[in-house]
C-alpha positions, 0 to 999 in steps of 0.5 A: 287630331281626334283619337282613332277609333278602335279598328282592326286592319292592314294598313299597307294591304290596299298598296300591297295587293295592287287593289286600286285601279284606275277607276278607283275612287268612283266619284260623284260624275255628270249626269249624262255620264250615268248609266241610268236616265238620271242621276243622283249622287250623295250630295250634303243636300240628297241626303238625310243621315240616320232617318228615312222620307215620309209625308212631308219629304220634299223629292230631290229628282223627278222622273216617269214611271218605266225610266232608269237612275243611278245613285251614287251611295255612301256608307256611313261606317267611317264617318259615326262618331265612334270612329271619329266622324272624320273619314280621313283620320279614320281610313288614313290608318288603314293607309288610305288617303285623302284622294282615295276617300269619296269626296261625298263621305268627307262632306257629309262628316264635315256637314251640320246634319244631326245624326245623335250617335246611338240615338238615331239609325247609323244610316245615309239615307239618298232621296227621295226621288219622285215617280210621277203618277204614283197613288197611294195604292198603287205599287213601286216595282224595283229592279236593280240593274247593276251594282258597282263597288265605288271605293276597293274597301269596306268596313265590319262593325260590332258595337256595344248593346248590338248584333247577334250576342249583345253583352257578349261582344265586343270583348272588353270592358265597354264603353268608357263614361268619357267616350265622345266625339273627340274620345272615339277609341273611348267607346270600345267599339269594334270595326274591321277595315276590309279591303276587296280584290279581284280574283279572276273576274270575282271580287273577295273581300278579306279578313285581315292578317288571317288569311280569309277571302270570301266572295262579294255578293253586292246589294243594297241594305235599304230600299223603300217608299214614304211612309204616310206619317208626319212623325220622323222615321229612323232609319233601323227598323225595316217597315211595310214600305221598305226600308233597311230590309238587308236581304242578300237576295235582292242584288243585280237581277232581282225585283222588289215590290213596295206598296206606295202610301204617299203621292209620288210615292217618295223611293230612297235608298241606302245601306250599301253593302258589298257581301252581308251573311243571313242574319247579319250577326255581327250588327253591320255587313261589309258595308261598302259604297256602292253605285247602283242603278234601278228601273223604278216603274209605278204598277197602278192597283190591280195591275196583274204584274203585282205579285200576289193580290193585286188589289190590297198589295199592302207588305213587301215582296221580293222576286229573283229569276228563281225565287219568289221572296215573301217577306215577315217582320217583326221585333220578335223572331218567332212572330217574323217566321209567323208572319213570312209564313202568312205572307207566303200562304197568302202569295201563294192563294193569290198569286197561283190559286193554291187552296190555303191548307195545300200552300202551307204543306207545300211550304213545309215540304218544298221552301226554306226561310232564311233570317235576313237579319237579326240587329235591326230591332225589327227582325226580318225572315223571308220565303224562297217559293221555287218557281220552278215548282210552278212551270205547269200553273198559271198566276191566278191573274192570268188563269182568270183571264183565260176563256172559260176559266180553265182549271190550271194544270195541278195533279188535282185537276189531272184526277178531275179531268180523268174521271170525267173523261171516263164518265163521258166515254161510259155515257157514249157506251151505254147510249150506243148499246141502248140503240143497238137494242131498239134496232 
Protein backbone atom coordinates (compact mmCIF):
# COMPACT_ATOMS: atom_id res chain seq x y z
CA UNK A 1 0.00 0.00 0.00
CA UNK A 2 1.24 3.49 -0.84
CA UNK A 3 2.15 5.74 2.07
CA UNK A 4 -0.60 8.09 3.18
CA UNK A 5 -0.19 11.82 2.63
CA UNK A 6 0.05 14.21 5.53
CA UNK A 7 -3.51 15.14 6.43
CA UNK A 8 -5.73 16.45 9.14
CA UNK A 9 -9.23 15.17 9.73
CA UNK A 10 -11.62 13.15 11.81
CA UNK A 11 -11.90 9.56 10.70
CA UNK A 12 -15.31 8.99 12.24
CA UNK A 13 -16.73 12.43 11.48
CA UNK A 14 -18.91 11.31 8.59
CA UNK A 15 -20.46 8.42 10.44
CA UNK A 16 -21.00 10.15 13.79
CA UNK A 17 -22.63 13.23 12.30
CA UNK A 18 -24.93 11.29 10.01
CA UNK A 19 -23.72 13.22 6.99
CA UNK A 20 -24.44 10.55 4.44
CA UNK A 21 -27.85 11.01 2.91
CA UNK A 22 -29.27 8.35 0.63
CA UNK A 23 -28.26 10.34 -2.44
CA UNK A 24 -24.53 10.41 -1.59
CA UNK A 25 -22.40 9.96 -3.49
CA UNK A 26 -23.87 11.31 -6.74
CA UNK A 27 -22.36 8.90 -9.22
CA UNK A 28 -22.79 9.30 -12.97
CA UNK A 29 -26.32 8.95 -14.30
CA UNK A 30 -28.16 8.33 -17.54
CA UNK A 31 -28.40 11.44 -19.75
CA UNK A 32 -32.20 11.47 -19.54
CA UNK A 33 -31.96 11.77 -15.76
CA UNK A 34 -29.96 15.01 -15.89
CA UNK A 35 -31.45 18.40 -15.14
CA UNK A 36 -29.94 19.81 -18.33
CA UNK A 37 -30.84 18.91 -21.89
CA UNK A 38 -27.34 17.48 -22.25
CA UNK A 39 -25.08 15.63 -19.83
CA UNK A 40 -21.29 15.31 -19.55
CA UNK A 41 -19.79 13.12 -16.81
CA UNK A 42 -16.11 13.36 -15.87
CA UNK A 43 -15.19 10.01 -17.34
CA UNK A 44 -11.60 9.48 -18.44
CA UNK A 45 -12.42 10.19 -22.09
CA UNK A 46 -14.18 13.48 -21.19
CA UNK A 47 -11.43 15.08 -19.10
CA UNK A 48 -7.91 16.44 -19.31
CA UNK A 49 -5.70 16.79 -16.24
CA UNK A 50 -3.84 20.04 -15.66
CA UNK A 51 -4.36 21.56 -19.09
CA UNK A 52 -7.07 23.47 -20.96
CA UNK A 53 -8.54 23.03 -24.45
CA UNK A 54 -6.99 24.93 -27.34
CA UNK A 55 -7.78 25.48 -31.01
CA UNK A 56 -7.02 21.85 -31.88
CA UNK A 57 -9.18 20.27 -29.16
CA UNK A 58 -12.07 18.03 -30.22
CA UNK A 59 -15.44 18.47 -28.49
CA UNK A 60 -16.85 15.75 -26.24
CA UNK A 61 -20.37 16.93 -27.12
CA UNK A 62 -22.11 19.41 -29.44
CA UNK A 63 -25.14 21.51 -28.46
CA UNK A 64 -27.29 24.37 -29.71
CA UNK A 65 -27.04 27.88 -28.34
CA UNK A 66 -29.50 28.48 -25.50
CA UNK A 67 -29.69 24.85 -24.42
CA UNK A 68 -28.87 23.62 -20.93
CA UNK A 69 -26.17 21.15 -19.95
CA UNK A 70 -25.30 19.28 -16.75
CA UNK A 71 -21.70 18.42 -15.88
CA UNK A 72 -20.64 15.99 -13.17
CA UNK A 73 -17.29 17.50 -12.13
CA UNK A 74 -14.49 15.97 -10.05
CA UNK A 75 -12.16 17.69 -7.61
CA UNK A 76 -8.50 16.74 -7.97
CA UNK A 77 -7.96 16.75 -4.21
CA UNK A 78 -7.33 13.19 -3.03
CA UNK A 79 -5.99 12.23 -6.47
CA UNK A 80 -2.70 14.17 -6.58
CA UNK A 81 0.78 12.73 -6.16
CA UNK A 82 1.30 14.22 -2.70
CA UNK A 83 -1.87 12.37 -1.67
CA UNK A 84 -0.76 9.10 -3.27
CA UNK A 85 -2.86 9.34 -6.45
CA UNK A 86 -5.06 6.79 -4.74
CA UNK A 87 -8.41 8.19 -3.56
CA UNK A 88 -9.45 4.90 -1.96
CA UNK A 89 -6.45 4.96 0.38
CA UNK A 90 -6.43 8.72 0.85
CA UNK A 91 -10.09 9.13 1.77
CA UNK A 92 -10.13 5.76 3.52
CA UNK A 93 -7.87 7.13 6.27
CA UNK A 94 -10.76 9.48 7.18
CA UNK A 95 -13.37 6.74 7.33
CA UNK A 96 -14.73 7.08 3.80
CA UNK A 97 -15.66 3.70 2.34
CA UNK A 98 -14.74 2.83 -1.27
CA UNK A 99 -18.41 2.81 -2.27
CA UNK A 100 -18.66 6.41 -1.13
CA UNK A 101 -15.85 7.63 -3.42
CA UNK A 102 -16.80 8.77 -6.92
CA UNK A 103 -16.12 6.10 -9.51
CA UNK A 104 -14.84 8.79 -11.90
CA UNK A 105 -12.23 9.89 -9.34
CA UNK A 106 -10.99 6.34 -8.96
CA UNK A 107 -10.87 5.81 -12.72
CA UNK A 108 -8.99 9.06 -13.37
CA UNK A 109 -6.42 8.27 -10.68
CA UNK A 110 -5.89 4.80 -12.13
CA UNK A 111 -5.72 6.02 -15.73
CA UNK A 112 -2.62 6.67 -17.79
CA UNK A 113 -3.36 10.40 -18.07
CA UNK A 114 -0.05 12.18 -17.51
CA UNK A 115 -0.04 14.86 -14.81
CA UNK A 116 3.40 15.98 -13.71
CA UNK A 117 2.95 17.01 -10.09
CA UNK A 118 4.43 20.44 -9.42
CA UNK A 119 4.84 21.15 -13.14
CA UNK A 120 1.33 20.77 -14.51
CA UNK A 121 -1.80 22.27 -13.04
CA UNK A 122 -3.73 20.00 -10.66
CA UNK A 123 -7.23 20.52 -12.08
CA UNK A 124 -9.53 17.91 -13.59
CA UNK A 125 -10.98 19.80 -16.58
CA UNK A 126 -14.21 18.50 -18.11
CA UNK A 127 -15.02 19.20 -21.77
CA UNK A 128 -14.81 20.94 -24.12
CA UNK A 129 -18.34 21.31 -25.44
CA UNK A 130 -19.01 22.86 -28.84
CA UNK A 131 -21.82 25.40 -29.13
CA UNK A 132 -23.00 25.31 -32.72
CA UNK A 133 -22.72 28.57 -34.59
CA UNK A 134 -20.21 30.17 -32.21
CA UNK A 135 -17.55 32.14 -34.09
CA UNK A 136 -14.49 34.19 -33.13
CA UNK A 137 -15.66 37.64 -32.04
CA UNK A 138 -18.88 36.30 -30.50
CA UNK A 139 -19.52 36.10 -26.76
CA UNK A 140 -20.55 33.04 -24.75
CA UNK A 141 -23.10 33.75 -22.03
CA UNK A 142 -22.74 31.18 -19.23
CA UNK A 143 -25.63 31.08 -16.75
CA UNK A 144 -25.17 28.91 -13.66
CA UNK A 145 -28.54 27.33 -12.90
CA UNK A 146 -27.77 24.83 -10.13
CA UNK A 147 -24.89 23.44 -8.04
CA UNK A 148 -25.09 20.30 -5.91
CA UNK A 149 -22.39 18.57 -3.82
CA UNK A 150 -21.69 15.07 -5.12
CA UNK A 151 -19.95 13.91 -1.93
CA UNK A 152 -20.29 15.03 1.71
CA UNK A 153 -16.62 15.96 2.12
CA UNK A 154 -13.92 18.13 0.63
CA UNK A 155 -10.26 19.02 1.13
CA UNK A 156 -8.37 22.26 1.81
CA UNK A 157 -4.68 22.08 0.89
CA UNK A 158 -1.55 24.10 1.57
CA UNK A 159 1.54 23.11 -0.40
CA UNK A 160 5.15 24.19 -0.12
CA UNK A 161 6.07 27.08 -2.38
CA UNK A 162 2.41 27.91 -2.97
CA UNK A 163 -0.32 29.99 -1.38
CA UNK A 164 -0.16 33.52 0.02
CA UNK A 165 2.66 32.62 2.44
CA UNK A 166 5.19 30.51 0.51
CA UNK A 167 8.23 29.78 2.65
CA UNK A 168 6.19 30.30 5.84
CA UNK A 169 3.48 27.63 5.47
CA UNK A 170 3.31 24.68 5.81
CA UNK A 171 5.23 25.07 9.07
CA UNK A 172 7.53 22.08 8.73
CA UNK A 173 10.87 21.17 7.17
CA UNK A 174 9.55 21.05 3.63
CA UNK A 175 9.71 18.33 0.99
CA UNK A 176 12.16 15.50 1.55
CA UNK A 177 14.36 14.61 -1.41
CA UNK A 178 12.82 11.13 -1.30
CA UNK A 179 9.29 12.53 -1.77
CA UNK A 180 7.47 10.64 -4.52
CA UNK A 181 4.19 9.08 -5.56
CA UNK A 182 5.21 6.00 -3.56
CA UNK A 183 6.09 8.12 -0.50
CA UNK A 184 3.62 11.04 -0.64
CA UNK A 185 3.94 11.85 3.05
CA UNK A 186 7.50 13.05 2.38
CA UNK A 187 6.23 16.04 0.40
CA UNK A 188 5.21 17.39 3.84
CA UNK A 189 2.28 19.27 2.37
CA UNK A 190 -0.79 19.75 4.54
CA UNK A 191 -4.31 18.83 3.45
CA UNK A 192 -7.28 19.30 5.77
CA UNK A 193 -10.06 16.76 5.20
CA UNK A 194 -13.29 18.70 5.70
CA UNK A 195 -16.69 17.02 6.11
CA UNK A 196 -19.83 18.95 5.23
CA UNK A 197 -23.12 18.75 7.08
CA UNK A 198 -26.65 19.98 6.53
CA UNK A 199 -27.85 22.23 9.37
CA UNK A 200 -31.29 23.84 9.27
CA UNK A 201 -31.44 23.59 5.50
CA UNK A 202 -27.95 25.03 4.95
CA UNK A 203 -24.72 23.20 4.10
CA UNK A 204 -21.77 23.85 6.43
CA UNK A 205 -18.13 22.88 6.31
CA UNK A 206 -16.36 21.83 9.52
CA UNK A 207 -12.73 22.49 10.38
CA UNK A 208 -11.95 19.23 12.23
CA UNK A 209 -11.19 19.24 15.96
CA UNK A 210 -11.77 23.00 16.18
CA UNK A 211 -15.59 23.27 16.51
CA UNK A 212 -15.53 25.77 13.64
CA UNK A 213 -18.36 25.67 11.11
CA UNK A 214 -18.86 27.90 8.05
CA UNK A 215 -21.63 28.05 5.42
CA UNK A 216 -20.95 26.68 1.97
CA UNK A 217 -21.23 28.86 -1.12
CA UNK A 218 -20.61 26.47 -4.02
CA UNK A 219 -19.31 27.75 -7.35
CA UNK A 220 -17.21 26.55 -10.26
CA UNK A 221 -13.69 27.92 -9.93
CA UNK A 222 -13.02 27.23 -13.60
CA UNK A 223 -15.24 28.21 -16.53
CA UNK A 224 -13.80 29.12 -19.88
CA UNK A 225 -13.60 28.76 -23.65
CA UNK A 226 -10.65 27.58 -25.73
CA UNK A 227 -7.79 29.98 -26.43
CA UNK A 228 -6.74 30.49 -30.04
CA UNK A 229 -3.42 28.67 -29.87
CA UNK A 230 -1.99 25.24 -30.66
CA UNK A 231 0.34 25.37 -27.65
CA UNK A 232 -0.32 23.55 -24.41
CA UNK A 233 -2.40 25.75 -22.05
CA UNK A 234 -1.77 25.06 -18.37
CA UNK A 235 -4.84 25.00 -16.14
CA UNK A 236 -3.50 27.20 -13.33
CA UNK A 237 -3.39 30.81 -14.58
CA UNK A 238 -6.68 32.43 -15.64
CA UNK A 239 -6.66 34.12 -19.06
CA UNK A 240 -8.62 36.51 -21.26
CA UNK A 241 -10.94 33.61 -22.20
CA UNK A 242 -11.71 32.65 -18.59
CA UNK A 243 -10.35 29.53 -16.96
CA UNK A 244 -9.25 29.30 -13.34
CA UNK A 245 -10.62 32.70 -12.22
CA UNK A 246 -11.88 31.51 -8.80
CA UNK A 247 -14.48 34.27 -8.39
CA UNK A 248 -16.70 33.19 -5.52
CA UNK A 249 -19.62 35.43 -6.57
CA UNK A 250 -20.20 33.26 -9.65
CA UNK A 251 -22.56 30.80 -7.96
CA UNK A 252 -26.16 29.90 -8.70
CA UNK A 253 -27.98 32.74 -10.44
CA UNK A 254 -24.80 34.34 -11.79
CA UNK A 255 -23.74 34.88 -15.40
CA UNK A 256 -20.27 34.91 -16.93
CA UNK A 257 -19.58 36.44 -20.34
CA UNK A 258 -16.57 35.06 -22.24
CA UNK A 259 -14.97 36.26 -25.50
CA UNK A 260 -14.95 33.48 -28.09
CA UNK A 261 -11.70 32.94 -30.02
CA UNK A 262 -12.27 29.63 -31.86
CA UNK A 263 -15.05 28.03 -33.88
CA UNK A 264 -17.63 26.43 -31.60
CA UNK A 265 -16.39 28.30 -28.54
CA UNK A 266 -15.29 25.06 -26.86
CA UNK A 267 -16.57 25.57 -23.31
CA UNK A 268 -15.06 23.66 -20.39
CA UNK A 269 -15.41 23.65 -16.60
CA UNK A 270 -13.67 22.26 -13.51
CA UNK A 271 -12.13 23.13 -10.15
CA UNK A 272 -15.40 22.74 -8.20
CA UNK A 273 -15.47 24.64 -4.91
CA UNK A 274 -17.76 24.12 -1.94
CA UNK A 275 -16.58 27.43 -0.45
CA UNK A 276 -13.79 29.98 -0.88
CA UNK A 277 -12.74 33.12 0.92
CA UNK A 278 -11.51 36.08 -1.11
CA UNK A 279 -7.81 35.52 -1.75
CA UNK A 280 -7.88 31.70 -1.42
CA UNK A 281 -4.81 32.19 0.75
CA UNK A 282 -3.88 28.58 1.66
CA UNK A 283 -3.67 27.64 -2.05
CA UNK A 284 -6.89 25.69 -2.40
CA UNK A 285 -10.39 26.54 -1.25
CA UNK A 286 -12.67 23.89 0.20
CA UNK A 287 -12.45 21.74 -2.92
CA UNK A 288 -15.25 19.27 -3.48
CA UNK A 289 -16.89 17.59 -6.47
CA UNK A 290 -20.05 19.31 -7.75
CA UNK A 291 -22.89 18.60 -10.16
CA UNK A 292 -23.52 21.81 -12.11
CA UNK A 293 -26.09 22.82 -14.70
CA UNK A 294 -25.47 25.73 -17.09
CA UNK A 295 -27.34 27.45 -19.87
CA UNK A 296 -24.88 28.29 -22.68
CA UNK A 297 -25.92 30.96 -25.18
CA UNK A 298 -23.99 32.52 -28.04
CA UNK A 299 -24.32 36.29 -28.37
CA UNK A 300 -23.26 37.39 -31.84
CA UNK A 301 -20.86 40.30 -32.19
CA UNK A 302 -22.72 43.57 -31.59
CA UNK A 303 -25.63 41.95 -29.75
CA UNK A 304 -27.09 44.52 -27.28
CA UNK A 305 -27.16 41.78 -24.65
CA UNK A 306 -23.37 41.88 -24.47
CA UNK A 307 -22.27 43.99 -21.48
CA UNK A 308 -19.91 46.87 -22.09
CA UNK A 309 -18.61 47.29 -25.65
CA UNK A 310 -20.67 44.83 -27.69
CA UNK A 311 -18.49 45.30 -30.78
CA UNK A 312 -15.01 44.77 -29.30
CA UNK A 313 -15.69 42.50 -26.32
CA UNK A 314 -12.35 40.87 -25.48
CA UNK A 315 -12.29 40.34 -21.71
CA UNK A 316 -14.49 38.30 -19.33
CA UNK A 317 -17.04 40.01 -17.10
CA UNK A 318 -19.37 38.54 -14.48
CA UNK A 319 -22.89 39.44 -13.48
CA UNK A 320 -25.07 38.66 -10.46
CA UNK A 321 -28.57 39.82 -9.57
CA UNK A 322 -27.15 42.87 -7.83
CA UNK A 323 -23.70 43.52 -9.34
CA UNK A 324 -21.59 43.75 -12.45
CA UNK A 325 -18.14 42.19 -11.96
CA UNK A 326 -15.42 43.65 -14.22
CA UNK A 327 -12.29 41.50 -13.91
CA UNK A 328 -8.61 42.42 -13.74
CA UNK A 329 -5.91 39.75 -14.21
CA UNK A 330 -2.14 40.09 -13.93
CA UNK A 331 0.86 38.37 -12.34
CA UNK A 332 1.36 41.53 -10.27
CA UNK A 333 -1.50 42.22 -7.84
CA UNK A 334 -1.05 45.98 -8.21
CA UNK A 335 -1.34 45.65 -11.98
CA UNK A 336 -4.41 43.43 -11.58
CA UNK A 337 -5.98 46.24 -9.54
CA UNK A 338 -5.20 48.73 -12.29
CA UNK A 339 -6.65 46.42 -14.91
CA UNK A 340 -9.84 45.88 -12.88
CA UNK A 341 -10.20 49.65 -12.61
CA UNK A 342 -9.65 50.12 -16.35
CA UNK A 343 -12.17 47.39 -17.15
CA UNK A 344 -14.68 49.03 -14.80
CA UNK A 345 -14.25 52.45 -16.41
CA UNK A 346 -14.58 50.99 -19.90
CA UNK A 347 -17.70 49.09 -18.85
CA UNK A 348 -19.37 52.19 -17.40
CA UNK A 349 -18.47 54.21 -20.49
CA UNK A 350 -19.77 51.72 -23.03
CA UNK A 351 -22.63 50.14 -21.09
CA UNK A 352 -24.12 53.22 -19.44
CA UNK A 353 -22.58 56.03 -21.49
CA UNK A 354 -20.80 57.61 -18.54
CA UNK A 355 -18.10 60.23 -18.88
CA UNK A 356 -14.81 58.45 -18.09
CA UNK A 357 -13.67 60.95 -15.45
CA UNK A 358 -17.03 60.73 -13.70
CA UNK A 359 -16.95 56.94 -13.99
CA UNK A 360 -13.65 56.89 -12.10
CA UNK A 361 -15.12 59.25 -9.49
CA UNK A 362 -18.12 56.97 -9.07
CA UNK A 363 -15.93 53.88 -8.69
CA UNK A 364 -13.84 55.63 -6.04
CA UNK A 365 -16.92 56.60 -4.06
CA UNK A 366 -19.20 53.60 -4.45
CA UNK A 367 -17.55 50.43 -5.76
CA UNK A 368 -15.70 47.72 -3.84
CA UNK A 369 -12.85 45.85 -5.51
CA UNK A 370 -12.31 42.30 -4.26
CA UNK A 371 -9.26 40.07 -4.52
CA UNK A 372 -10.54 36.81 -5.97
CA UNK A 373 -7.28 34.90 -5.52
CA UNK A 374 -3.53 35.48 -5.12
CA UNK A 375 -2.39 31.88 -5.68
CA UNK A 376 -2.88 31.08 -9.39
CA UNK A 377 0.28 32.75 -10.77
CA UNK A 378 -1.94 35.29 -12.51
CA UNK A 379 -3.77 37.11 -9.71
CA UNK A 380 -7.32 38.36 -9.89
CA UNK A 381 -9.28 41.38 -8.69
CA UNK A 382 -12.85 42.21 -9.65
CA UNK A 383 -15.01 45.26 -9.16
CA UNK A 384 -18.55 45.04 -7.79
CA UNK A 385 -20.57 47.71 -9.57
CA UNK A 386 -23.96 48.00 -7.88
CA UNK A 387 -26.81 47.80 -10.40
CA UNK A 388 -29.22 49.69 -8.13
CA UNK A 389 -27.13 52.85 -8.57
CA UNK A 390 -28.11 52.92 -12.26
CA UNK A 391 -31.86 52.32 -11.98
CA UNK A 392 -32.63 55.65 -13.67
CA UNK A 393 -30.10 55.20 -16.43
CA UNK A 394 -30.63 53.13 -19.57
CA UNK A 395 -27.83 50.89 -20.77
CA UNK A 396 -26.03 52.66 -23.60
CA UNK A 397 -27.18 50.32 -26.37
CA UNK A 398 -30.82 50.84 -25.39
CA UNK A 399 -30.42 54.59 -25.05
CA UNK A 400 -28.88 54.74 -28.52
CA UNK A 401 -31.93 53.04 -30.05
CA UNK A 402 -34.40 55.40 -28.40
CA UNK A 403 -35.91 57.71 -31.06
CA UNK A 404 -34.25 61.10 -31.00
CA UNK A 405 -31.39 59.79 -28.92
CA UNK A 406 -32.94 60.86 -25.62
CA UNK A 407 -30.40 61.68 -22.94
CA UNK A 408 -30.21 59.26 -20.02
CA UNK A 409 -31.83 60.49 -16.83
CA UNK A 410 -28.81 61.68 -14.90
CA UNK A 411 -28.58 64.61 -12.51
CA UNK A 412 -26.40 66.48 -15.05
CA UNK A 413 -29.05 66.10 -17.71
CA UNK A 414 -31.83 67.13 -15.30
CA UNK A 415 -29.97 70.43 -14.93
CA UNK A 416 -29.75 70.75 -18.70
CA UNK A 417 -33.50 70.12 -19.03
CA UNK A 418 -34.29 72.69 -16.34
CA UNK A 419 -32.09 75.34 -17.95
CA UNK A 420 -33.58 74.58 -21.35
CA UNK A 421 -37.10 74.75 -19.96
CA UNK A 422 -36.47 78.10 -18.28
CA UNK A 423 -35.02 79.45 -21.51
CA UNK A 424 -38.16 78.48 -23.40
CA UNK A 425 -40.41 80.04 -20.75
CA UNK A 426 -38.33 83.23 -20.79
CA UNK A 427 -38.50 83.52 -24.56
CA UNK A 428 -42.26 83.04 -24.54
CA UNK A 429 -42.68 85.71 -21.84
CA UNK A 430 -40.59 88.23 -23.81
CA UNK A 431 -42.55 87.54 -27.00
CA UNK A 432 -45.82 88.08 -25.14
CA UNK A 433 -44.70 91.51 -23.87
CA UNK A 434 -43.72 92.61 -27.39
CA UNK A 435 -47.14 91.62 -28.72
CA UNK A 436 -48.90 93.68 -26.01
CA UNK A 437 -46.80 96.77 -26.86
CA UNK A 438 -47.65 96.49 -30.55
CA UNK A 439 -51.43 96.52 -30.00
